[in-house]
Steps between C-alpha positions, in 0.01 A plus 500: 500500500622293791842488667626188682769503769675244716459516877797560734657301782545815709185613680392810685226467762618785717491829311184715502251427224460775243151400386194379684379310197514119494344197331489125556708260293282311256672161514507449875338155485801381304736679740339327793565163341870582464518633856352173631779311322769734634362514854542121524875531448760542770740796504780272373282385209413859413870591513585216263215590264596867478878460545499758783666529841349339811404845629308585183349153498367550852359841402313353204385200701338744744346697211326197363384390844338843560359555148127541532185634340332738475764747387466835674713810541598359840665184370591597142626789287450611137742308279658806335584634846619164631780417254822699546751337262685679218198511262287666762773742610528598134126562484498693830120489524482590873677831437373593152152353443187712556169341585406523133825326410419210733158477337653491153765246608221274622369491143832458319758318717501134597755325722561132431536299822590148595246505787231741376515433125409849377493802729361843433698785664237564770431132577566429865787260550625317806881460518640198324791360305434255219680543173319389184788266416467308828465124460207476739324172435125545526170340409524636144856408416865519595544878506323835499479521121292184511300632793398825327460343156284736292360686803750785478453532125120496526513778761727712282268449199210632705706794623628585155149527370415745776821708487512842332697566181626260233458121546861430590692356794826667604721230650721648771514172693790256524509183293425297813171676557394553142547125460164467679329671203396319179572760229317303230175507700537860604386626161671836535813677383782443747763776525824440689715800595870420551738732688871500415791691651810601310813549713818669381387498142457123500218294354174558692388209715239421765608587854243322715494754783443794265261310273274418794492864609424604144209260472343656805577852378330426167195348669464804727550737206230320298255550788579866559507590131188290431680321215248317283693397187808292421636782284507736799731264690786624281487833682610347831819669619507420872834440672681629192385224262407577143326295234744341254321432173793322341524238775123460525314246289127439477350499851839490674558865588860572604600793719864586549673711765858625457756600767418869482129444568524236774300580809617422851433138613275641773293710262128415487 
């Protein structure tokens, strides 16, 4: 069973690493092609492409100018310890994963990326910003979906075949990133957990901030509990969420949290 996540805009290249393990991204030739396209753009063009401030545009301009191979622990960092957005704060891998957990995560978690296509947790990653939905014209088409084509799907098919447990993919990624996957070609059961919050007795709904944290918490729980079946996902109770059978249907697994069980926004 394989779990897919989205990357994060927030990065951490300062905190101490909590594992010495690392691997090399497998689609770097494709990444290098994208970097060549991005490196030819001015800071203003990058700002327009990504709809970011001039300061952020300059930062990312410099990142693409300095991007180089080979990747080493001197110029890159394992992906799971590089992203620091809500999903990754919810997972809290730096503080909770053992060496064996990192090894298991390498087999069962994949991070979809606009620049790197598919990342394993221990794949070294140089800092970047490139959302999958970016309209970056390239030699393969008008955007990144055209650029990656079936490459992401083919890599996930290979990884699914090698992953432990049932032949299923747990989709904890956003629609933007999962849009790079061709479900029909994947040839596997796709399970999508959904996290809802009920406030003041009202109808439960998705609260983006909490849902992102919950996706990370579930991904981390799956690693640490060595979850290998879709049925076992129903036992997830992190952050006060509980499986709601009535609201679930087929492979859409709904988890609901009510006021009395809500964790603090800063909880990991």
